[in-house]
MITORSE-435926 format. One record per residue: residue number from 1; residue in one letter; x, y, z of N, C-alpha, C in turn. Coordinates in Angstrom, 3 decimals. Example, Ala and Ser with C-alpha at 12.3 -4.5 7.8 and 13.67 -1.06 7.14 Angstrom:
MITORSE-435926
r seq 1&type a&n_east 13.190&n_north -5.690&n_up 7.800&ca_east 12.300&ca_north -4.500&ca_up 7.800&c_east 13.200&c_north -3.300&c_up 7.800;
r seq 2&type s&n_east 12.850&n_north -2.250&n_up 7.080&ca_east 13.670&ca_north -1.060&ca_up 7.140&c_east 12.900&c_north 0.030&c_up 7.870;
This chain:
MITORSE-435926
r seq 1&type m&n_east 191.722&n_north -122.371&n_up 10.427&ca_east 190.545&ca_north -121.597&ca_up 10.076&c_east 190.734&c_north -120.148&c_up 10.533;
r seq 2&type p&n_east 190.484&n_north -119.187&n_up 9.671&ca_east 190.617&ca_north -117.778&ca_up 10.045&c_east 189.709&c_north -117.412&c_up 11.220;
r seq 3&type n&n_east 190.165&n_north -116.442&n_up 12.015&ca_east 189.459&ca_north -116.059&ca_up 13.217&c_east 189.562&c_north -114.538&c_up 13.384;
r seq 4&type i&n_east 188.456&n_north -113.889&n_up 13.754&ca_east 188.462&ca_north -112.464&ca_up 14.066&c_east 188.038&c_north -112.313&c_up 15.520;
r seq 5&type f&n_east 188.823&n_north -111.558&n_up 16.281&ca_east 188.552&ca_north -111.368&ca_up 17.704&c_east 189.201&c_north -110.074&c_up 18.166;
r seq 6&type s&n_east 188.948&n_north -109.695&n_up 19.410&ca_east 189.562&ca_north -108.480&ca_up 19.947&c_east 190.256&c_north -108.796&c_up 21.265;
r seq 7&type v&n_east 191.255&n_north -107.984&n_up 21.579&ca_east 191.928&ca_north -108.073&ca_up 22.874&c_east 191.901&c_north -106.691&c_up 23.516;
r seq 8&type e&n_east 191.647&n_north -106.676&n_up 24.809&ca_east 191.578&ca_north -105.429&ca_up 25.550&c_east 192.972&c_north -104.994&c_up 25.965;
r seq 9&type m&n_east 193.265&n_north -103.716&n_up 25.777&ca_east 194.543&ca_north -103.178&ca_up 26.196&c_east 194.489&c_north -102.883&c_up 27.696;
r seq 10&type k&n_east 195.566&n_north -103.237&n_up 28.379&ca_east 195.644&ca_north -103.058&ca_up 29.822&c_east 196.665&c_north -101.972&c_up 30.146;
r seq 11&type k&n_east 196.398&n_north -101.259&n_up 31.243&ca_east 197.317&ca_north -100.220&ca_up 31.699&c_east 197.133&c_north -100.047&c_up 33.192;
r seq 12&type e&n_east 198.109&n_north -99.403&n_up 33.833&ca_east 198.077&ca_north -99.278&ca_up 35.285&c_east 196.969&c_north -98.346&c_up 35.768;
r seq 13&type n&n_east 196.823&n_north -97.189&n_up 35.137&ca_east 195.772&ca_north -96.276&ca_up 35.585&c_east 195.087&c_north -95.625&c_up 34.393;
r seq 14&type e&n_east 193.913&n_north -95.067&n_up 34.646&ca_east 193.075&ca_north -94.548&ca_up 33.567&c_east 193.664&c_north -93.343&c_up 32.855;
r seq 15&type n&n_east 194.621&n_north -92.649&n_up 33.450&ca_east 195.228&ca_north -91.483&ca_up 32.805&c_east 196.389&c_north -91.837&c_up 31.891;
r seq 16&type d&n_east 196.875&n_north -93.071&n_up 31.947&ca_east 197.927&ca_north -93.493&ca_up 31.023&c_east 197.342&c_north -93.538&c_up 29.611;
r seq 17&type n&n_east 198.131&n_north -93.109&n_up 28.637&ca_east 197.722&ca_north -93.149&ca_up 27.235&c_east 198.422&c_north -94.295&c_up 26.534;
r seq 18&type i&n_east 197.693&n_north -94.947&n_up 25.642&ca_east 198.253&ca_north -96.040&ca_up 24.848&c_east 198.264&c_north -95.609&c_up 23.386;
r seq 19&type i&n_east 199.394&n_north -95.835&n_up 22.741&ca_east 199.526&ca_north -95.588&ca_up 21.310&c_east 199.862&c_north -96.923&c_up 20.660;
r seq 20&type i&n_east 199.061&n_north -97.304&n_up 19.672&ca_east 199.261&ca_north -98.554&ca_up 18.945&c_east 199.666&c_north -98.193&c_up 17.521;
r seq 21&type g&n_east 200.714&n_north -98.839&n_up 17.019&ca_east 201.154&ca_north -98.556&ca_up 15.660&c_east 201.839&c_north -99.739&c_up 15.026;
r seq 22&type q&n_east 202.338&n_north -99.502&n_up 13.829&ca_east 203.048&ca_north -100.530&ca_up 13.080&c_east 204.359&c_north -99.953&c_up 12.569;
r seq 23&type s&n_east 205.374&n_north -100.783&n_up 12.586&ca_east 206.693&ca_north -100.393&ca_up 12.123&c_east 207.316&c_north -101.582&c_up 11.411;
r seq 24&type h&n_east 208.471&n_north -101.400&n_up 10.797&ca_east 208.999&ca_north -102.491&ca_up 9.987&c_east 210.411&c_north -102.949&c_up 10.350;
r seq 25&type f&n_east 210.990&n_north -102.447&n_up 11.445&ca_east 212.403&ca_north -102.772&ca_up 11.675&c_east 212.724&c_north -102.606&c_up 13.154;
r seq 26&type i&n_east 213.594&n_north -103.460&n_up 13.705&ca_east 213.894&ca_north -103.401&ca_up 15.145&c_east 214.616&c_north -102.110&c_up 15.540;
r seq 27&type k&n_east 215.147&n_north -101.383&n_up 14.590&ca_east 215.756&ca_north -100.084&ca_up 14.876&c_east 214.734&c_north -99.132&c_up 15.511;
r seq 28&type t&n_east 213.458&n_north -99.398&n_up 15.272&ca_east 212.362&ca_north -98.600&ca_up 15.817&c_east 212.478&c_north -98.434&c_up 17.321;
r seq 29&type v&n_east 212.886&n_north -99.484&n_up 18.012&ca_east 212.914&ca_north -99.467&ca_up 19.475&c_east 213.796&c_north -98.321&c_up 19.979;
r seq 30&type e&n_east 215.002&n_north -98.218&n_up 19.473&ca_east 215.901&ca_north -97.150&ca_up 19.919&c_east 215.485&c_north -95.786&c_up 19.374;
r seq 31&type d&n_east 214.978&n_north -95.749&n_up 18.143&ca_east 214.569&ca_north -94.471&ca_up 17.557&c_east 213.368&c_north -93.875&c_up 18.284;
r seq 32&type v&n_east 212.424&n_north -94.723&n_up 18.690&ca_east 211.267&ca_north -94.227&ca_up 19.442&c_east 211.712&c_north -93.713&c_up 20.803;
r seq 33&type y&n_east 212.609&n_north -94.416&n_up 21.450&ca_east 213.124&ca_north -93.959&ca_up 22.748&c_east 213.692&c_north -92.544&c_up 22.615;
r seq 34&type e&n_east 214.534&n_north -92.346&n_up 21.617&ca_east 215.151&ca_north -91.031&ca_up 21.408&c_east 214.110&c_north -89.964&c_up 21.074;
r seq 35&type a&n_east 213.134&n_north -90.311&n_up 20.239&ca_east 212.099&ca_north -89.345&ca_up 19.854&c_east 211.265&c_north -88.917&c_up 21.056;
r seq 36&type l&n_east 210.941&n_north -89.869&n_up 21.915&ca_east 210.125&ca_north -89.553&ca_up 23.088&c_east 210.882&c_north -88.691&c_up 24.083;
r seq 37&type k&n_east 212.113&n_north -89.055&n_up 24.359&ca_east 212.903&ca_north -88.307&ca_up 25.344&c_east 213.173&c_north -86.875&c_up 24.893;
r seq 38&type s&n_east 213.263&n_north -86.656&n_up 23.590&ca_east 213.553&ca_north -85.308&ca_up 23.114&c_east 212.294&c_north -84.476&c_up 22.848;
r seq 39&type s&n_east 211.115&n_north -85.090&n_up 22.863&ca_east 209.914&ca_north -84.337&ca_up 22.528&c_east 209.078&c_north -83.915&c_up 23.729;
r seq 40&type c&n_east 209.271&n_north -84.554&n_up 24.882&ca_east 208.420&ca_north -84.235&ca_up 26.024&c_east 209.197&c_north -84.446&c_up 27.329;
r seq 41&type p&n_east 209.765&n_north -83.380&n_up 27.901&ca_east 210.495&ca_north -83.520&ca_up 29.163&c_east 209.582&c_north -84.096&c_up 30.246;
r seq 42&type g&n_east 210.096&n_north -85.008&n_up 31.028&ca_east 209.331&ca_north -85.608&ca_up 32.113&c_east 208.461&c_north -86.779&c_up 31.706;
r seq 43&type i&n_east 208.474&n_north -87.147&n_up 30.420&ca_east 207.661&ca_north -88.272&ca_up 29.974&c_east 208.130&c_north -89.567&c_up 30.645;
r seq 44&type e&n_east 207.178&n_north -90.397&n_up 31.001&ca_east 207.454&ca_north -91.767&ca_up 31.431&c_east 206.793&c_north -92.662&c_up 30.405;
r seq 45&type f&n_east 207.462&n_north -93.767&n_up 30.051&ca_east 206.891&ca_north -94.612&ca_up 29.005&c_east 207.421&c_north -96.034&c_up 29.051;
r seq 46&type g&n_east 206.645&n_north -96.892&n_up 28.435&ca_east 207.044&ca_north -98.267&ca_up 28.156&c_east 206.719&c_north -98.538&c_up 26.704;
r seq 47&type f&n_east 207.643&n_north -99.169&n_up 25.992&ca_east 207.497&ca_north -99.415&ca_up 24.556&c_east 207.821&c_north -100.871&c_up 24.270;
r seq 48&type a&n_east 206.973&n_north -101.528&n_up 23.487&ca_east 207.214&ca_north -102.917&ca_up 23.084&c_east 206.933&c_north -103.058&c_up 21.595;
r seq 49&type f&n_east 207.808&n_north -103.782&n_up 20.900&ca_east 207.732&ca_north -103.970&ca_up 19.451&c_east 207.838&c_north -105.452&c_up 19.137;
r seq 50&type n&n_east 206.892&n_north -105.980&n_up 18.366&ca_east 206.901&ca_north -107.398&ca_up 17.986&c_east 207.669&c_north -107.600&c_up 16.690;
r seq 51&type e&n_east 208.765&n_north -108.342&n_up 16.782&ca_east 209.487&ca_north -108.736&ca_up 15.572&c_east 208.618&c_north -109.686&c_up 14.759;
r seq 52&type a&n_east 208.712&n_north -109.605&n_up 13.430&ca_east 207.888&ca_north -110.455&ca_up 12.577&c_east 208.674&c_north -111.584&c_up 11.917;
r seq 53&type s&n_east 209.996&n_north -111.563&n_up 12.046&ca_east 210.816&ca_north -112.616&ca_up 11.448&c_east 212.054&c_north -112.804&c_up 12.324;
r seq 54&type g&n_east 212.941&n_north -113.711&n_up 11.889&ca_east 214.137&ca_north -113.976&ca_up 12.693&c_east 213.765&c_north -114.605&c_up 14.021;
r seq 55&type k&n_east 214.248&n_north -114.039&n_up 15.106&ca_east 213.961&ca_north -114.575&ca_up 16.440&c_east 212.515&c_north -114.350&c_up 16.871;
r seq 56&type r&n_east 211.828&n_north -113.398&n_up 16.228&ca_east 210.423&ca_north -113.066&ca_up 16.539&c_east 210.238&c_north -112.787&c_up 18.028;
r seq 57&type l&n_east 211.066&n_north -111.911&n_up 18.546&ca_east 211.008&ca_north -111.522&ca_up 19.950&c_east 210.173&c_north -110.262&c_up 20.131;
r seq 58&type i&n_east 209.755&n_north -110.018&n_up 21.353&ca_east 209.159&ca_north -108.735&ca_up 21.710&c_east 210.318&c_north -107.881&c_up 22.210;
r seq 59&type r&n_east 210.676&n_north -106.887&n_up 21.433&ca_east 211.764&ca_north -105.972&ca_up 21.785&c_east 211.162&c_north -104.836&c_up 22.610;
r seq 60&type y&n_east 211.899&n_north -104.290&n_up 23.567&ca_east 211.301&ca_north -103.273&ca_up 24.436&c_east 212.319&c_north -102.279&c_up 24.954;
r seq 61&type e&n_east 211.781&n_north -101.121&n_up 25.362&ca_east 212.541&ca_north -100.045&ca_up 25.988&c_east 211.578&c_north -99.263&c_up 26.869;
r seq 62&type g&n_east 212.125&n_north -98.351&n_up 27.652&ca_east 211.292&ca_north -97.475&ca_up 28.446&c_east 212.043&c_north -96.955&c_up 29.649;
r seq 63&type n&n_east 211.397&n_north -96.063&n_up 30.367&ca_east 212.020&ca_north -95.511&ca_up 31.564&c_east 211.131&c_north -95.685&c_up 32.796;
r seq 64&type n&n_east 210.075&n_north -96.507&n_up 32.655&ca_east 209.200&ca_north -96.816&ca_up 33.776&c_east 208.900&c_north -98.316&c_up 33.704;
r seq 65&type e&n_east 209.376&n_north -99.069&n_up 34.692&ca_east 209.257&ca_north -100.531&ca_up 34.654&c_east 207.817&c_north -101.021&c_up 34.548;
r seq 66&type i&n_east 206.905&n_north -100.359&n_up 35.233&ca_east 205.506&ca_north -100.792&ca_up 35.192&c_east 204.917&c_north -100.571&c_up 33.801;
r seq 67&type l&n_east 205.203&n_north -99.412&n_up 33.201&ca_east 204.693&ca_north -99.135&ca_up 31.858&c_east 205.311&c_north -100.083&c_up 30.838;
r seq 68&type v&n_east 206.586&n_north -100.424&n_up 31.010&ca_east 207.237&ca_north -101.406&ca_up 30.136&c_east 206.527&c_north -102.755&c_up 30.263;
r seq 69&type k&n_east 206.234&n_north -103.162&n_up 31.496&ca_east 205.556&ca_north -104.439&ca_up 31.737&c_east 204.208&c_north -104.486&c_up 31.014;
r seq 70&type y&n_east 203.418&n_north -103.419&n_up 31.129&ca_east 202.118&ca_north -103.383&ca_up 30.456&c_east 202.272&c_north -103.341&c_up 28.936;
r seq 71&type a&n_east 203.249&n_north -102.607&n_up 28.431&ca_east 203.473&ca_north -102.558&ca_up 26.980&c_east 203.802&c_north -103.950&c_up 26.443;
r seq 72&type i&n_east 204.672&n_north -104.664&n_up 27.144&ca_east 205.032&ca_north -106.022&ca_up 26.723&c_east 203.820&c_north -106.938&c_up 26.769;
r seq 73&type e&n_east 203.060&n_north -106.879&n_up 27.852&ca_east 201.862&ca_north -107.727&ca_up 27.978&c_east 200.874&c_north -107.453&c_up 26.846;
r seq 74&type n&n_east 200.633&n_north -106.181&n_up 26.542&ca_east 199.707&ca_north -105.844&ca_up 25.462&c_east 200.235&c_north -106.287&c_up 24.104;
r seq 75&type a&n_east 201.526&n_north -106.087&n_up 23.842&ca_east 202.117&ca_north -106.524&ca_up 22.569&c_east 202.002&c_north -108.042&c_up 22.425;
r seq 76&type k&n_east 202.235&n_north -108.748&n_up 23.510&ca_east 202.114&ca_north -110.209&ca_up 23.491&c_east 200.675&c_north -110.632&c_up 23.209;
r seq 77&type n&n_east 199.704&n_north -109.959&n_up 23.853&ca_east 198.302&ca_north -110.299&ca_up 23.640&c_east 197.831&c_north -109.975&c_up 22.227;
r seq 78&type i&n_east 198.360&n_north -108.901&n_up 21.640&ca_east 198.038&ca_north -108.593&ca_up 20.246&c_east 198.644&c_north -109.672&c_up 19.353;
r seq 79&type g&n_east 199.912&n_north -109.953&n_up 19.533&ca_east 200.555&ca_north -111.068&ca_up 18.850&c_east 200.784&c_north -110.895&c_up 17.360;
r seq 80&type a&n_east 200.558&n_north -109.726&n_up 16.809&ca_east 200.792&ca_north -109.484&ca_up 15.390&c_east 202.228&c_north -109.022&c_up 15.185;
r seq 81&type g&n_east 202.802&n_north -109.384&n_up 14.053&ca_east 204.162&ca_north -108.975&ca_up 13.751&c_east 204.240&c_north -107.508&c_up 13.368;
r seq 82&type h&n_east 205.367&n_north -106.912&n_up 13.705&ca_east 205.701&ca_north -105.528&ca_up 13.351&c_east 204.769&c_north -104.483&c_up 13.950;
r seq 83&type i&n_east 204.071&n_north -104.816&n_up 15.017&ca_east 203.265&ca_north -103.802&ca_up 15.698&c_east 204.025&c_north -103.316&c_up 16.923;
r seq 84&type f&n_east 203.619&n_north -102.148&n_up 17.410&ca_east 204.190&ca_north -101.676&ca_up 18.670&c_east 203.101&c_north -101.156&c_up 19.583;
r seq 85&type v&n_east 203.386&n_north -101.228&n_up 20.868&ca_east 202.518&ca_north -100.676&ca_up 21.900&c_east 203.370&c_north -99.712&c_up 22.715;
r seq 86&type l&n_east 202.901&n_north -98.502&n_up 22.836&ca_east 203.576&ca_north -97.475&ca_up 23.618&c_east 202.606&c_north -96.984&c_up 24.675;
r seq 87&type i&n_east 203.016&n_north -97.011&n_up 25.929&ca_east 202.201&ca_north -96.466&ca_up 27.004&c_east 202.959&c_north -95.290&c_up 27.590;
r seq 88&type i&n_east 202.272&n_north -94.129&n_up 27.650&ca_east 202.929&ca_north -92.910&ca_up 28.107&c_east 202.214&c_north -92.329&c_up 29.324;
r seq 89&type r&n_east 202.998&n_north -91.611&n_up 30.111&ca_east 202.500&ca_north -90.929&ca_up 31.312&c_east 203.210&c_north -89.586&c_up 31.413;
r seq 90&type n&n_east 202.564&n_north -88.619&n_up 32.028&ca_east 203.095&ca_north -87.258&ca_up 32.223&c_east 203.208&c_north -86.465&c_up 30.929;
r seq 91&type c&n_east 202.458&n_north -86.852&n_up 29.926&ca_east 202.298&ca_north -86.073&ca_up 28.702&c_east 201.115&c_north -86.648&c_up 27.946;
r seq 92&type y&n_east 200.696&n_north -85.930&n_up 26.933&ca_east 199.577&ca_north -86.380&ca_up 26.101&c_east 200.116&c_north -86.871&c_up 24.763;
r seq 93&type p&n_east 199.343&n_north -87.709&n_up 24.057&ca_east 199.784&ca_north -88.143&ca_up 22.723&c_east 200.085&c_north -86.966&c_up 21.790;
r seq 94&type i&n_east 199.327&n_north -85.873&n_up 21.916&ca_east 199.556&ca_north -84.707&ca_up 21.055&c_east 201.003&c_north -84.198&c_up 21.185;
r seq 95&type n&n_east 201.638&n_north -84.460&n_up 22.346&ca_east 203.019&ca_north -84.021&ca_up 22.562&c_east 204.049&c_north -84.876&c_up 21.825;
r seq 96&type v&n_east 203.671&n_north -86.102&n_up 21.441&ca_east 204.672&ca_north -87.013&ca_up 20.863&c_east 204.310&c_north -87.560&c_up 19.482;
r seq 97&type l&n_east 203.069&n_north -87.371&n_up 19.043&ca_east 202.664&ca_north -87.991&ca_up 17.771&c_east 203.493&c_north -87.510&c_up 16.586;
r seq 98&type n&n_east 203.767&n_north -86.222&n_up 16.488&ca_east 204.583&ca_north -85.766&ca_up 15.358&c_east 205.986&c_north -86.349&c_up 15.409;
r seq 99&type a&n_east 206.556&n_north -86.451&n_up 16.601&ca_east 207.885&ca_north -87.074&ca_up 16.717&c_east 207.829&c_north -88.530&c_up 16.266;
r seq 100&type l&n_east 206.776&n_north -89.244&n_up 16.648&ca_east 206.639&ca_north -90.645&ca_up 16.227&c_east 206.454&c_north -90.749&c_up 14.713;
r seq 101&type k&n_east 205.670&n_north -89.847&n_up 14.139&ca_east 205.436&ca_north -89.873&ca_up 12.694&c_east 206.712&c_north -89.610&c_up 11.909;
r seq 102&type h&n_east 207.714&n_north -89.004&n_up 12.551&ca_east 208.983&ca_north -88.738&ca_up 11.879&c_east 210.018&c_north -89.835&c_up 12.101;
r seq 103&type v&n_east 209.653&n_north -90.880&n_up 12.827&ca_east 210.536&ca_north -92.045&ca_up 12.941&c_east 210.374&c_north -92.822&c_up 11.635;
r seq 104&type y&n_east 211.456&n_north -92.940&n_up 10.881&ca_east 211.403&ca_north -93.473&ca_up 9.517&c_east 210.779&c_north -94.860&c_up 9.419;
r seq 105&type e&n_east 210.943&n_north -95.683&n_up 10.439&ca_east 210.468&ca_north -97.063&ca_up 10.358&c_east 208.962&c_north -97.193&c_up 10.597;
r seq 106&type i&n_east 208.345&n_north -96.197&n_up 11.245&ca_east 206.920&ca_north -96.299&ca_up 11.573&c_east 206.092&c_north -96.112&c_up 10.299;
r seq 107&type t&n_east 205.238&n_north -97.096&n_up 10.038&ca_east 204.416&ca_north -97.064&ca_up 8.827&c_east 203.010&c_north -96.537&c_up 9.091;
r seq 108&type c&n_east 202.484&n_north -96.728&n_up 10.310&ca_east 201.167&ca_north -96.165&ca_up 10.637&c_east 200.943&c_north -96.164&c_up 12.147;
r seq 109&type i&n_east 200.023&n_north -95.326&n_up 12.553&ca_east 199.589&ca_north -95.290&ca_up 13.945&c_east 198.082&c_north -95.546&c_up 13.929;
r seq 110&type y&n_east 197.655&n_north -96.575&n_up 14.648&ca_east 196.244&ca_north -96.966&ca_up 14.675&c_east 195.428&c_north -96.136&c_up 15.662;
r seq 111&type a&n_east 195.992&n_north -95.856&n_up 16.823&ca_east 195.223&ca_north -95.157&ca_up 17.852&c_east 196.157&c_north -94.555&c_up 18.881;
r seq 112&type a&n_east 195.655&n_north -93.510&n_up 19.546&ca_east 196.372&ca_north -92.872&ca_up 20.653&c_east 195.305&c_north -92.349&c_up 21.603;
r seq 113&type s&n_east 195.198&n_north -92.946&n_up 22.797&ca_east 194.086&ca_north -92.597&ca_up 23.665&c_east 194.301&c_north -93.077&c_up 25.090;
r seq 114&type s&n_east 193.622&n_north -92.398&n_up 26.018&ca_east 193.577&ca_north -92.895&ca_up 27.389&c_east 192.263&c_north -93.630&c_up 27.651;
r seq 115&type n&n_east 191.374&n_north -93.668&n_up 26.651&ca_east 190.104&ca_north -94.379&ca_up 26.784&c_east 190.327&c_north -95.885&c_up 26.871;
r seq 116&type p&n_east 189.341&n_north -96.616&n_up 27.375&ca_east 189.413&ca_north -98.076&ca_up 27.261&c_east 189.568&c_north -98.432&c_up 25.782;
r seq 117&type m&n_east 190.439&n_north -99.383&n_up 25.482&ca_east 190.770&ca_north -99.674&ca_up 24.097&c_east 190.815&c_north -101.179&c_up 23.864;
r seq 118&type k&n_east 190.262&n_north -101.591&n_up 22.726&ca_east 190.380&ca_north -102.975&ca_up 22.272&c_east 190.972&c_north -102.958&c_up 20.873;
r seq 119&type v&n_east 191.837&n_north -103.933&n_up 20.599&ca_east 192.436&ca_north -104.080&ca_up 19.279&c_east 191.746&c_north -105.257&c_up 18.595;
r seq 120&type v&n_east 191.208&n_north -105.009&n_up 17.401&ca_east 190.511&ca_north -106.042&ca_up 16.633&c_east 191.538&c_north -106.727&c_up 15.741;
r seq 121&type l&n_east 191.582&n_north -108.054&n_up 15.844&ca_east 192.611&ca_north -108.833&ca_up 15.160&c_east 192.023&c_north -109.861&c_up 14.202;
r seq 122&type y&n_east 192.763&n_north -110.127&n_up 13.150&ca_east 192.477&ca_north -111.220&ca_up 12.227&c_east 193.615&c_north -112.218&c_up 12.387;
r seq 123&type e&n_east 193.283&n_north -113.477&n_up 12.571&ca_east 194.301&ca_north -114.516&ca_up 12.772&c_east 194.100&c_north -115.631&c_up 11.756;
r seq 124&type e&n_east 195.203&n_north -116.025&n_up 11.149&ca_east 195.185&ca_north -117.135&ca_up 10.195&c_east 196.496&c_north -117.883&c_up 10.321;
r seq 125&type d&n_east 196.418&n_north -119.191&n_up 10.530&ca_east 197.588&ca_north -120.031&ca_up 10.753&c_east 198.419&c_north -119.471&c_up 11.912;
r seq 126&type d&n_east 199.690&n_north -119.139&n_up 11.683&ca_east 200.532&ca_north -118.635&ca_up 12.777&c_east 200.816&c_north -117.143&c_up 12.653;
r seq 127&type a&n_east 199.885&n_north -116.404&n_up 12.033&ca_east 200.071&ca_north -114.961&ca_up 11.849&c_east 198.804&c_north -114.208&c_up 12.257;
r seq 128&type r&n_east 199.017&n_north -112.965&n_up 12.722&ca_east 197.914&ca_north -112.082&ca_up 13.092&c_east 198.120&c_north -110.718&c_up 12.453;
r seq 129&type s&n_east 197.000&n_north -110.019&n_up 12.271&ca_east 197.034&ca_north -108.665&ca_up 11.739&c_east 196.025&c_north -107.819&c_up 12.499;
r seq 130&type i&n_east 196.365&n_north -106.553&n_up 12.715&ca_east 195.415&ca_north -105.625&ca_up 13.315&c_east 194.442&c_north -105.171&c_up 12.232;
r seq 131&type i&n_east 193.160&n_north -105.353&n_up 12.485&ca_east 192.121&ca_north -104.861&ca_up 11.580&c_east 191.771&c_north -103.423&c_up 11.942;
r seq 132&type g&n_east 191.709&n_north -103.157&n_up 13.215&ca_east 191.360&ca_north -101.819&ca_up 13.667&c_east 191.407&c_north -101.743&c_up 15.179;
r seq 133&type v&n_east 190.999&n_north -100.598&n_up 15.712&ca_east 191.032&ca_north -100.364&ca_up 17.146&c_east 189.694&c_north -99.775&c_up 17.578;
r seq 134&type m&n_east 189.158&n_north -100.308&n_up 18.670&ca_east 187.967&ca_north -99.726&ca_up 19.289&c_east 188.454&c_north -98.828&c_up 20.416;
r seq 135&type d&n_east 188.164&n_north -97.530&n_up 20.303&ca_east 188.666&ca_north -96.517&ca_up 21.224&c_east 187.491&c_north -95.886&c_up 21.958;
r seq 136&type g&n_east 187.328&n_north -96.217&n_up 23.232&ca_east 186.244&ca_north -95.632&ca_up 24.026&c_east 184.894&c_north -96.216&c_up 23.663;
r seq 137&type k&n_east 183.874&n_north -95.401&n_up 23.782&ca_east 182.485&ca_north -95.812&ca_up 23.555&c_east 181.882&c_north -95.017&c_up 22.405;
r seq 138&type s&n_east 180.704&n_north -95.433&n_up 21.941&ca_east 179.985&ca_north -94.739&ca_up 20.861&c_east 179.387&c_north -93.427&c_up 21.368;
r seq 139&type p&n_east 179.230&n_north -92.421&n_up 20.480&ca_east 178.647&ca_north -91.135&ca_up 20.886&c_east 177.215&c_north -91.296&c_up 21.395;
r seq 140&type l&n_east 176.825&n_north -90.406&n_up 22.307&ca_east 175.465&ca_north -90.397&ca_up 22.856&c_east 174.626&c_north -89.257&c_up 22.303;
r seq 141&type g&n_east 175.243&n_north -88.332&n_up 21.567&ca_east 174.502&ca_north -87.196&ca_up 21.028&c_east 175.432&c_north -86.233&c_up 20.332;
r seq 142&type v&n_east 174.912&n_north -85.027&n_up 20.053&ca_east 175.665&ca_north -83.964&ca_up 19.383&c_east 175.831&c_north -82.822&c_up 20.377;
r seq 143&type e&n_east 177.011&n_north -82.216&n_up 20.413&ca_east 177.248&ca_north -81.138&ca_up 21.372&c_east 176.303&c_north -79.956&c_up 21.129;
r seq 144&type n&n_east 175.915&n_north -79.313&n_up 22.238&ca_east 175.107&ca_north -78.096&ca_up 22.148&c_east 176.022&c_north -76.900&c_up 22.413;
r seq 145&type e&n_east 175.454&n_north -75.709&n_up 22.483&ca_east 176.271&ca_north -74.506&ca_up 22.672&c_east 177.028&c_north -74.540&c_up 24.005;
r seq 146&type n&n_east 176.414&n_north -75.056&n_up 25.064&ca_east 177.085&ca_north -75.171&ca_up 26.359&c_east 178.268&c_north -76.144&c_up 26.274;
r seq 147&type d&n_east 178.062&n_north -77.268&n_up 25.563&ca_east 179.140&ca_north -78.236&ca_up 25.367&c_east 180.306&c_north -77.618&c_up 24.598;
r seq 148&type k&n_east 179.996&n_north -76.812&n_up 23.587&ca_east 181.046&ca_north -76.130&ca_up 22.817&c_east 181.862&c_north -75.214&c_up 23.725;
r seq 149&type m&n_east 181.147&n_north -74.464&n_up 24.578&ca_east 181.821&ca_north -73.546&ca_up 25.498&c_east 182.730&c_north -74.333&c_up 26.453;
r seq 150&type e&n_east 182.246&n_north -75.443&n_up 27.000&ca_east 183.045&ca_north -76.277&ca_up 27.892&c_east 184.294&c_north -76.803&c_up 27.189;
r seq 151&type r&n_east 184.130&n_north -77.253&n_up 25.911&ca_east 185.267&ca_north -77.773&ca_up 25.137&c_east 186.328&c_north -76.697&c_up 24.973;
r seq 152&type k&n_east 185.895&n_north -75.498&n_up 24.581&ca_east 186.832&ca_north -74.396&ca_up 24.355&c_east 187.526&c_north -73.987&c_up 25.655;
r seq 153&type e&n_east 186.786&n_north -73.946&n_up 26.751&ca_east 187.378&ca_north -73.606&ca_up 28.055&c_east 188.392&c_north -74.665&c_up 28.490;
r seq 154&type f&n_east 188.048&n_north -75.919&n_up 28.280&ca_east 188.958&ca_north -77.005&ca_up 28.657&c_east 190.288&c_north -76.894&c_up 27.908;
r seq 155&type l&n_east 190.242&n_north -76.678&n_up 26.598&ca_east 191.465&ca_north -76.580&ca_up 25.804&c_east 192.334&c_north -75.416&c_up 26.246;
r seq 156&type r&n_east 191.736&n_north -74.345&n_up 26.667&ca_east 192.507&ca_north -73.201&ca_up 27.160&c_east 193.046&c_north -73.463&c_up 28.559;
r seq 157&type k&n_east 192.257&n_north -74.149&n_up 29.373&ca_east 192.678&ca_north -74.482&ca_up 30.729&c_east 193.940&c_north -75.351&c_up 30.734;
r seq 158&type i&n_east 194.004&n_north -76.313&n_up 29.804&ca_east 195.174&ca_north -77.192&ca_up 29.782&c_east 196.294&c_north -76.667&c_up 28.886;
r seq 159&type g&n_east 196.112&n_north -75.458&n_up 28.325&ca_east 197.193&ca_north -74.796&ca_up 27.601&c_east 197.337&c_north -75.129&c_up 26.131;
r seq 160&type y&n_east 196.331&n_north -75.731&n_up 25.514&ca_east 196.452&ca_north -76.076&ca_up 24.100&c_east 195.874&c_north -75.025&c_up 23.169;
r seq 161&type k&n_east 195.182&n_north -74.042&n_up 23.710&ca_east 194.682&ca_north -72.921&ca_up 22.918&c_east 194.862&c_north -71.653&c_up 23.744;
r seq 162&type l&n_east 195.011&n_north -70.534&n_up 23.066&ca_east 195.175&ca_north -69.246&ca_up 23.744&c_east 193.849&c_north -68.576&c_up 24.009;
């Protein structure tokens, strides 16, 4: 019987960012490693990719054992074929998303965030699919002029705007 449910993504600390995506080939594991290392000096990461056929293993890479452990655990909990979980530290997703989008095997990216995240899944027989991702919480209102000023100051403070 088909089933729809969600799984919560786990990470070591609240500042770690999780990127969830889909790819189609195990070559992704090495290509993502190379893309990350060349796009953001000092990045720490763990990457896990679920094979969808053959041995159906969780393939993994990374340069931080704890982040690798969490990436594998999250990929296992998602359990869908051809998905990947990337957990990054010491950089923001904005620093690596374009590099990831240029990895030929990656077909889509569902989410990239440090917010609490749940992955919504559809399960039927022995297969699962990601329906979507819940990223953070629902809005509480609309920004006012003070909020706009804070947003603009923040972006300049962290170096993303001049």
